Each structure stands twice: as C-alpha cells, then as structure tokens.
N, C-alpha and C positions, 0 to 999 in steps of 0.2 A: 592377515595382521594389519598388514600396508594399509590394504584395503581399509582397513576399519578407519586406520589414523586418518585416511584421504576423508572419508565418509564425515566424519566428525567435524573434520576442519571445514569441510564444506557446509557443512551444518552450523558450526559454530558463527563462521562470519557471514551466514544469511541473518540469523537470530540477531548477532553483532548491529549488525546493519540495519536492521528491522527496529530494534530499539531505538537507537540513533536518531532517525527518522522520524520515530512517535515523538522522541527528545525534542525535535527540531519542530515538531507541529505542535507543542507545548501539552505534549499529552506525557503520564509517565511511562518510562520504558516499558515496566514491567507488563503493561496490556499487551504489548507486541509478543509474549512468549505464550498466553494464552489462549487456547485453540475456538475458533470460532468467535470468541468477545472478540481477541486482536481484530478479526475481520468485520464485526461489528463496528470497532470505535473508526476504521479505517472509513468503513463505507457513510457513517451518520456523522460521525463529528469530525473528520479530518477533511473526509472531500466534500461532503454535506447533502449527500444525497437521502432521501427518504428511507425509512427501515424496511418499505417494498421494496429495494433494490439489494438488500442483506437478504431479507428472505427468498428472493431470485434468484438470487446465488448457489442456496440448499439445493435446487432443484436440476438431479442429474440431467447431463450434456445440455438443456438447455441455460442453466446456470453461467456456460461459459460466456457467452456475450454478454451480461451483465457486468461480470467479473472483467471482462476484457475493458469494457467502458472505465470499471472503477479504477482500474491501473492505469488508464492513461489520465485519468484525473487528477490519479496522487502524481502523475510525473507533472501534469502540468501546475498542478500544487505547490510543486518545486521549481518552478519554472524551466521542467524540462520541455521535448520534444512528446509528439505522439509516437516514434520511434520506441523512445525508452521507458515510457507506457508499457509497450509490447513488449518489450526487453525483461521489465518486472513480472510481465503475466509467465513468460515462456522460460526464463534463465533469471528466476528471482535470486539465485545464489551469488550470482556475478554481481545483476544492479541494485538489488538494494544495500550494498556495502557500498556501493559509489556512490549511493544516495543520503546514504548515513553518515558517510565519513566522508565526504564529497563538500565541494565550496556552495551544494544549491542550499539556497533557504527559503523557506514556507513560507509562502504567500497566505496571508492572514484570509482573505476572502476567497473559498476552494470555485472552481470552474464549475460546478454544478450549479451554483448558487446565482452566475450569470447565464449559462445558458437557457435553452427553451425547456420548460418545464421544470426547470431544475429544484432543488433544494435549500437550505437554511444556510446560509453564511457559517463558517466554521468557526469553533469557540477556540 
C-alpha cells in the first residue's frame, strides 16, 4: 500500500510539473496529460520542431535520439542547460516539477527555430 502511495505521489508531481511547464509556455495545462498529444504539442508548438520529429519519436529505439534532442530543446527553451534536458528525459519525475514550479521562464523563440535545419518559432 505504501508503494502505491509513493508511486501516485511521483506520478502526481510529474503531471503537475508538466502542466505548469505547458502553462508557462502559453499552452493549456490539460494538453500535458493527453498521451501522444502532449509530446506532439511539446515537439511542434513549444520546441518548434517539424512534425516529422514527432513521427520519428514513435519509432522504437530510433525514437530515443530525437526524444533526447527534444528534451534538450525544451530545457533550452526555458533557459536551462543540456544536462537539465537529459534529466527531463531520464528523470522526468524530478526535473518536470523543477521546470514547472521553478523560476524558469519560457523563451518565446524555441532553440530549434534558431539552429541548423530548425523548425518554426514557438507560438
């Protein structure tokens, strides 16, 4: 029973952190709790990568590479480091609440829009 409570607290913190991060990026918080749609919004609207990046993330094993890049882009969109982006990928239940409830502010232009082969500016 204690394990279940701990798991629910971890999941709750993760969801709450993502919800707040989406709101900081100007998106409705509910978008963060819808599976697949949340990563689509994260990829195309918040980070500014083309939709092909989202599609590539759906490919087993291969999708880990674009997912890692997208997590780094999310971190940079909020003024965080590459290491923080890796933390979002590997320890999301810790790093999403830090991002959502911390003092990080969303930069209106995503890093993907600036870099080589970049996407579109985040809306």
